[in-house]
C-alpha positions as CSV (number, residue, x, y, z in Angstrom):
1,M,53.5,-23.5,20.6
2,S,54.4,-22.6,17.1
3,N,57.2,-23.1,15.5
4,V,57.2,-20.2,13.2
5,N,60.5,-18.6,14.0
6,S,59.7,-15.4,16.1
7,G,62.3,-12.7,14.2
8,F,63.4,-11.4,17.7
9,V,66.9,-11.3,19.5
10,N,66.2,-13.3,22.3
11,D,68.8,-14.9,24.9
12,Q,70.2,-17.6,22.3
13,N,70.9,-15.8,20.0
14,M,71.4,-11.9,20.8
15,I,75.1,-12.4,20.4
16,L,74.3,-12.7,17.1
17,A,72.7,-9.4,17.2
18,T,75.8,-8.0,15.0
19,D,77.1,-6.7,12.2
20,F,78.6,-10.1,10.0
21,Y,81.9,-8.3,10.1
22,Q,82.6,-8.3,13.3
23,L,82.6,-12.1,13.3
24,T,84.7,-12.0,10.2
25,M,87.0,-9.8,11.7
26,G,87.2,-12.2,15.1
27,A,87.5,-15.3,13.4
28,A,90.6,-13.9,11.3
29,Y,91.8,-12.4,14.8
30,Y,91.7,-15.8,16.3
31,Q,93.0,-17.3,12.9
32,Y,96.0,-15.2,13.3
33,N,96.4,-15.8,16.7
34,L,96.7,-19.6,16.5
35,E,98.8,-19.5,13.7
36,N,101.6,-17.1,15.5
37,K,101.1,-18.5,19.1
38,I,99.7,-15.4,20.6
39,K,97.8,-15.8,23.3
40,E,94.2,-14.3,24.1
41,E,95.8,-12.5,26.8
42,D,98.6,-10.6,24.7
43,D,96.0,-9.4,22.5
44,I,94.8,-6.6,24.3
45,A,92.3,-4.0,22.5
46,T,90.4,-0.5,23.8
47,F,88.1,0.9,22.0
48,E,85.9,4.4,23.3
49,L,82.4,5.0,22.3
50,F,81.6,8.6,21.8
51,I,79.5,10.9,19.9
52,R,81.0,12.8,17.1
53,K,78.7,15.6,16.5
54,L,75.2,16.6,18.1
55,P,72.1,16.3,16.7
56,R,70.0,19.1,15.3
57,N,69.2,21.8,17.6
58,R,70.9,19.9,20.3
59,N,72.9,21.7,23.1
60,Y,74.2,18.8,24.8
61,L,72.7,15.2,25.6
62,I,72.0,12.7,28.1
63,F,73.8,9.4,28.2
64,A,71.6,6.2,28.6
65,G,71.1,2.7,27.9
66,L,74.3,1.4,29.9
67,E,72.1,-1.1,31.7
68,Q,70.9,-2.9,28.8
69,A,74.5,-3.1,27.5
70,I,76.1,-4.5,30.6
71,Q,73.4,-7.2,30.7
72,Y,74.2,-7.9,26.9
73,L,78.0,-8.6,27.9
74,L,77.2,-10.7,31.5
75,N,74.8,-13.0,29.7
76,A,75.6,-13.2,25.6
77,R,76.9,-16.6,24.8
78,F,77.3,-18.5,21.2
79,T,75.0,-21.2,21.6
80,K,75.1,-24.7,19.2
81,R,72.6,-23.6,16.9
82,S,74.4,-20.3,16.7
83,I,77.6,-22.3,16.3
84,E,76.8,-24.4,13.6
85,F,75.1,-21.6,12.1
86,L,78.6,-19.6,11.8
87,R,80.6,-23.1,10.7
88,N,77.9,-23.2,8.0
89,K,78.8,-19.9,6.4
90,T,81.4,-20.7,3.8
91,V,83.1,-17.6,4.0
92,F,84.7,-19.5,7.6
93,K,85.7,-22.3,5.4
94,S,89.6,-21.9,5.9
95,I,89.3,-20.7,10.0
96,D,90.4,-23.6,12.0
97,T,87.9,-26.1,13.1
98,R,88.6,-25.6,17.0
99,F,87.4,-21.8,16.4
100,F,83.4,-23.2,16.5
101,D,84.7,-26.6,18.7
102,D,86.0,-25.1,21.3
103,Y,86.4,-21.2,21.7
104,L,82.9,-20.6,20.6
105,P,81.2,-23.1,23.0
106,N,83.2,-21.5,25.8
107,F,83.1,-18.1,25.1
108,K,81.7,-15.1,27.3
109,F,82.9,-11.7,27.3
110,N,86.1,-11.0,29.7
111,I,86.4,-7.2,29.4
112,D,87.0,-4.1,31.6
113,I,84.0,-1.5,31.4
114,W,84.4,1.9,32.3
115,A,81.8,4.0,31.5
116,M,79.6,7.5,32.5
117,R,76.5,7.1,34.9
118,E,73.2,7.3,33.3
119,G,71.5,10.4,33.2
120,N,74.6,12.2,32.5
121,F,75.4,15.4,30.1
122,F,77.9,14.7,27.5
123,F,79.0,16.2,24.4
124,P,80.7,15.1,21.3
125,N,84.4,13.2,21.3
126,E,84.0,12.8,24.9
127,P,84.3,8.8,25.8
128,I,80.8,7.5,27.6
129,M,82.1,4.1,27.5
130,R,85.6,2.9,27.3
131,V,85.6,-1.0,26.5
132,Q,89.3,-2.7,27.1
133,G,89.8,-7.0,26.6
134,P,90.9,-9.6,24.0
135,I,90.8,-8.3,20.8
136,F,88.2,-10.2,19.6
137,H,85.8,-9.9,22.8
138,T,86.2,-6.1,22.3
139,Q,85.4,-6.0,18.3
140,I,82.1,-8.4,18.6
141,A,80.4,-5.9,21.2
142,E,80.7,-3.1,19.2
143,T,77.3,-3.2,17.4
144,Y,75.1,-4.1,19.7
145,L,76.3,-1.3,22.4
146,L,76.3,0.9,19.6
147,N,72.9,0.4,19.0
148,V,71.9,0.1,22.1
149,I,73.3,3.6,23.4
150,N,72.8,5.2,20.5
151,F,69.0,5.0,20.6
152,Q,68.4,5.1,24.1
153,T,70.4,8.6,24.2
154,L,68.6,10.0,21.3
155,I,65.6,9.5,22.7
156,A,66.3,10.4,26.3
157,S,67.8,13.9,24.6
158,K,64.7,14.4,22.8
159,A,63.0,13.9,26.2
160,S,65.1,16.2,27.9
161,R,64.1,19.2,25.2
162,I,60.5,18.2,25.7
163,K,60.3,18.6,29.3
164,N,62.6,21.5,29.6
165,V,59.8,23.5,28.1
166,A,57.6,22.6,31.2
167,P,59.2,20.9,33.9
168,D,56.6,20.9,36.4
169,K,53.6,19.6,33.9
170,V,53.2,16.0,33.6
171,F,54.5,14.2,30.2
172,L,53.3,11.0,29.3
173,E,55.1,9.3,26.9
174,F,52.7,7.5,23.8
175,G,55.3,6.9,21.2
176,T,55.2,2.6,21.1
177,R,52.6,2.7,18.1
178,R,55.0,4.6,16.0
179,S,58.6,3.2,17.1
180,H,60.7,1.3,14.8
181,S,60.1,-2.3,16.8
182,P,58.0,-3.4,19.7
183,L,61.5,-2.9,21.4
184,A,62.5,0.2,20.7
185,G,59.2,1.0,21.9
186,V,59.8,-0.6,25.7
187,Y,63.5,1.3,24.9
188,A,61.7,4.7,24.5
189,A,59.4,4.2,27.7
190,R,63.0,4.0,29.8
191,A,65.0,6.4,27.9
192,S,62.1,9.3,28.5
193,Y,61.7,8.4,31.8
194,I,65.5,8.8,32.5
195,A,64.8,12.8,31.1
196,G,61.8,13.1,33.6
197,F,59.0,11.8,32.0
198,N,56.1,11.1,34.4
199,G,54.8,7.4,32.9
200,T,54.1,5.7,29.6
201,S,51.7,4.3,27.6
202,N,53.8,0.9,27.2
203,V,52.4,-2.0,29.4
204,I,56.1,-4.0,29.4
205,A,57.7,-0.8,30.6
206,D,55.7,-1.0,33.7
207,L,56.0,-4.9,34.1
208,E,59.8,-5.0,33.6
209,L,60.7,-1.3,34.5
210,G,58.3,-0.3,37.0
211,I,57.4,2.6,35.0
212,N,53.9,3.5,35.3
213,S,51.4,2.6,32.6
214,T,48.6,4.8,32.0
215,G,45.9,5.7,29.4
216,T,42.3,7.1,28.5
217,M,40.4,5.5,25.5
218,A,40.1,5.4,22.1
219,H,37.8,7.1,19.6
220,S,36.5,3.2,19.1
221,F,35.2,3.2,22.6
222,V,33.2,6.3,22.3
223,Q,32.1,5.5,18.5
224,K,31.0,1.8,19.8
225,F,28.0,3.4,21.9
226,E,24.8,5.4,20.1
227,N,25.6,8.6,22.0
228,E,28.2,9.6,23.2
229,V,27.2,10.2,26.8
230,D,26.5,6.5,27.4
231,S,30.0,6.0,26.4
232,F,31.3,8.0,28.7
233,K,29.1,6.4,31.4
234,S,29.9,3.6,30.7
235,Y,33.6,4.2,31.3
236,Y,32.9,5.5,34.5
237,K,30.7,2.9,36.0
238,I,34.3,0.8,35.6
239,Y,37.1,3.3,36.7
240,N,34.9,5.9,38.7
241,E,37.9,8.1,39.6
242,D,40.2,7.1,37.6
243,S,38.7,7.7,34.6
244,I,40.2,10.2,31.7
245,L,37.6,10.5,29.1
246,L,38.3,11.4,25.2
247,I,36.1,14.5,24.5
248,D,36.8,15.2,20.7
249,T,35.2,12.1,19.0
250,Y,32.8,14.5,17.7
251,D,32.9,18.5,18.8
252,T,35.2,18.4,21.7
253,E,33.5,21.4,23.6
254,K,30.0,19.1,23.6
255,G,32.2,16.4,24.7
256,A,33.0,18.7,27.6
257,E,29.7,19.3,28.4
258,L,28.9,15.8,28.5
259,S,31.9,14.8,30.6
260,S,30.7,17.9,33.2
261,I,27.6,15.1,34.8
262,F,30.2,13.4,36.6
263,G,31.5,16.3,38.3
264,N,35.4,16.2,40.2
265,K,34.6,13.1,40.5
266,I,36.8,12.0,37.1
267,R,40.4,12.8,37.0
268,G,40.1,14.5,33.8
269,V,39.1,14.6,30.0
270,R,41.7,13.7,26.7
271,I,41.9,16.3,23.6
272,D,43.5,14.8,20.8
273,S,42.8,17.3,17.5
274,G,42.1,20.4,16.4
275,D,43.4,23.5,18.0
276,L,44.5,22.8,21.6
277,I,45.2,26.1,22.4
278,D,41.7,27.1,21.7
279,H,40.0,24.1,22.6
280,A,41.6,23.8,26.0
281,K,40.7,27.3,27.1
282,K,37.2,26.4,26.5
283,V,36.8,23.1,27.4
284,R,38.3,24.6,30.7
285,K,35.8,27.5,31.1
286,I,32.7,25.0,30.3
287,L,34.8,22.5,33.2
288,D,34.7,25.4,35.8
289,A,31.2,26.5,34.8
290,N,29.7,22.9,35.6
291,G,31.8,22.4,38.9
292,C,34.8,20.6,37.4
293,E,37.0,23.0,38.2
294,K,39.4,20.0,39.9
295,V,39.2,17.9,36.5
296,L,42.6,17.6,34.3
297,I,42.9,18.6,31.1
298,V,45.1,15.7,28.7
299,A,46.4,17.1,25.2
300,S,48.1,14.8,22.6
301,S,48.1,15.1,18.8
302,D,51.4,15.0,17.0
303,L,53.0,17.4,20.2
304,N,56.6,18.2,20.3
305,E,58.7,20.7,22.1
306,Y,57.7,24.2,19.7
307,K,53.8,22.9,20.0
308,I,54.4,22.5,23.6
309,K,56.3,25.7,23.8
310,E,53.6,27.4,21.8
311,I,50.8,26.4,24.2
312,I,52.9,27.5,27.2
313,D,53.1,30.5,26.0
314,E,49.5,31.1,25.0
315,N,48.6,30.2,28.8
316,A,46.8,27.3,27.6
317,P,45.3,25.7,30.7
318,I,46.6,21.8,30.2
319,D,47.6,20.0,32.7
320,A,49.4,16.8,30.9
321,F,51.0,16.4,27.6
322,G,51.4,12.6,26.1
323,V,54.1,12.6,23.4
324,G,54.0,9.8,21.0
325,T,56.0,10.1,17.5
326,E,57.8,12.9,18.0
327,L,59.6,11.7,21.3
328,A,60.2,7.6,20.0
329,T,61.2,8.6,16.8
330,S,62.9,12.0,17.6
331,R,61.6,13.1,14.2
332,D,63.6,16.5,13.5
333,D,66.4,14.2,13.7
334,P,66.5,10.5,14.2
335,T,70.0,9.4,14.1
336,I,72.8,10.1,16.3
337,A,76.2,10.1,15.3
338,G,77.6,7.5,18.0
339,V,81.0,6.1,17.0
340,Y,83.0,3.1,18.2
341,K,87.1,3.5,17.8
342,L,90.3,1.7,18.4
343,I,92.2,3.8,20.6
344,E,94.4,1.7,22.3
345,Y,96.2,-1.9,21.3
346,N,98.5,-3.8,23.6
347,K,98.9,-0.1,25.5
348,L,100.4,1.4,22.4
349,P,97.7,4.5,21.3
350,K,96.1,4.4,18.3
351,I,94.6,7.0,15.8
352,K,92.3,7.7,12.7
353,I,92.4,10.2,10.8
354,S,91.0,10.1,7.8
355,E,88.7,12.5,6.3
356,E,87.2,14.9,9.3
357,K,86.8,11.8,11.6
358,L,90.0,12.5,13.7
359,T,90.1,10.0,16.8
360,Y,91.7,11.2,20.0
361,P,94.7,8.6,20.8
362,G,95.1,6.8,24.0
363,K,92.9,5.7,27.1
364,K,91.0,9.0,28.0
365,Q,89.4,10.1,31.3
366,V,86.9,13.3,31.1
367,Y,86.9,15.7,34.0
368,R,84.0,18.1,34.5
369,I,84.2,21.5,36.4
370,Y,81.5,24.0,38.2
371,D,81.2,27.5,39.0
372,K,81.2,28.9,41.7
373,H,77.1,28.1,41.7
374,N,77.6,24.9,40.9
375,K,76.9,25.2,37.2
376,F,78.6,23.4,34.0
377,K,81.7,25.5,33.3
378,E,84.3,23.3,30.9
379,D,85.1,19.5,30.6
380,I,88.1,18.6,30.1
381,L,89.5,15.5,28.1
382,A,92.8,14.1,29.1
383,L,95.2,10.9,29.2
384,D,94.5,8.5,31.7
385,D,97.3,8.8,33.5
386,E,97.5,12.5,33.5
387,P,97.0,14.3,37.1
388,I,93.5,14.8,38.2
389,P,92.7,18.7,37.3
390,P,92.2,20.8,40.0
391,N,88.3,20.8,41.6
392,S,87.3,18.9,38.7
393,E,84.9,15.4,38.7
394,P,86.1,12.5,36.4
395,L,83.1,10.8,34.5
396,L,84.5,7.6,33.3
397,L,83.8,5.0,36.3
398,P,84.9,1.3,36.5
399,I,82.1,-1.2,36.0
400,M,83.0,-4.5,35.2
401,K,86.4,-6.0,35.6
402,K,87.4,-9.6,33.6
403,G,83.8,-9.8,32.2
404,K,82.5,-9.5,35.9
405,L,80.3,-6.4,37.6
406,I,82.0,-4.9,40.6
407,T,79.6,-2.2,41.0
408,K,75.6,-2.2,41.5
409,L,74.0,-0.7,38.7
410,P,71.4,2.0,39.8
411,K,68.0,1.3,39.6
412,L,65.8,3.3,37.1
413,D,64.1,5.7,39.8
414,D,67.6,6.3,40.7
415,I,68.9,7.1,37.2
416,Q,66.1,10.0,37.1
417,K,66.8,11.4,40.1
418,F,70.1,11.7,39.0
419,Y,69.5,13.1,36.2
420,L,66.8,15.9,37.5
421,D,69.6,16.9,39.8
422,N,72.2,16.9,37.3
423,I,70.0,19.3,34.7
424,K,70.0,21.7,37.5
425,K,73.6,22.0,36.6
426,I,73.2,23.0,33.0
427,P,73.4,26.8,32.8
428,D,70.0,27.8,31.2
429,S,71.9,28.9,27.7
430,Y,71.9,25.6,27.3
431,M,68.3,24.7,27.5
432,K,67.5,26.9,24.3
433,L,65.6,25.3,21.7
434,E,67.7,26.2,18.8
435,E,71.4,25.4,18.5
436,A,73.7,27.7,20.6
437,H,77.2,26.3,19.5
438,L,78.1,26.8,23.7
439,F,80.2,24.3,24.4
440,K,83.9,23.7,23.6
441,L,86.2,20.6,25.0
442,K,89.5,21.3,26.3
443,I,92.2,19.0,25.3
444,T,94.9,18.7,27.6
445,E,98.4,19.5,26.4
446,K,99.6,16.2,26.7
447,L,96.7,14.9,24.6
448,D,96.9,17.3,22.3
449,H,101.1,16.4,21.6
450,L,100.2,12.8,21.3
451,T,97.7,13.4,18.7
452,N,99.9,15.4,16.7
453,S,103.0,13.4,16.8
454,L,100.3,10.0,15.7
455,K,98.9,12.3,13.0
456,S,102.3,13.2,11.7
457,K,103.4,9.3,10.9
458,Y,100.2,9.0,8.6
459,P,100.9,12.2,6.2
């Protein structure tokens, strides 16, 4: 076993997968309460996680990452090593030693969580997660929750755009080699699966999450052999009907001719370069002329929703798409404006009003109303204690209470099914590839009044 530190987040250090200022604030909260004899149970904060604005050309977002966020909250602990690391930071020299000797060794998150269901669609300024508990607990949770949820939500929303172009086609996530870390590759596989993708190239995602891993071959396999056809024969001898042959190492159409010797006994051929529309049409003709009408054509090569739409519009006979870089990095807009803001402290509503970053105060609920065709009509943002609007559906549901899970987290397949049912409820106008600026969140009169009254206190 190597003694070299891996540099990976693991069960022993994941509570430190945070911004340092979360810990300096947390220690300051502890010290203040100690000196002023304030009990932790009398120091309760409520934060809400929401998105300020949509990424470029998006008309909705898909909530993803809740399961990993909850697992963190259930399992993250301060180990002896992490405590000693913090104790030795000079910035903490004035913090009472009981913080390191008693408090941190016994720490576990004691918080309440409300959240939307994974796979639900949502819009700016709608809380997708509410976190309530002692302020030390709610504060240090911020960075990890934002990291996990921002990324998976970003990728699920990108995958949804791509899948919507051709819902009946097979889509495979191929982005691990271009994702920003090995863990990001796994999360990208998970998020894209939620949004309807059929499989992934990522093997860990198959082992740990049950997302079917699939693949063909690389050009290197073909190049190893003196003759292209020998590479095909060698591969087929091993994988038989599961074979998908890469035919564009030298000449795509010639590769298609060579692959035809197997008839319909192989699953498919893959094209990974050039004019995919032109090649696919020629390859289909070659395959059909040689009795390979059941052989599928798989396409890859820097695909995104716009290229796939062009392929579909040109009636190119491509059966499956492998999407990598553009998906796993959300290349056209690789960030998301997710934030985590204090909205109540000890039952008193709090507001942030600086610049253009207004946050609505108080604990809130999001209600969704559908039209007579069961299509999305409007969302209402209301204070949590307001009456439920008629014919509406509350979107924030209780998940944890006092640090314990109070509901069973759904399986990944069930999350995908919920998404696939849910996406049918979005009007077609929201499915456009360009931003349509369709959504306007309705704010209740009571919430609006509270917001304005608090704004007037901070001119």
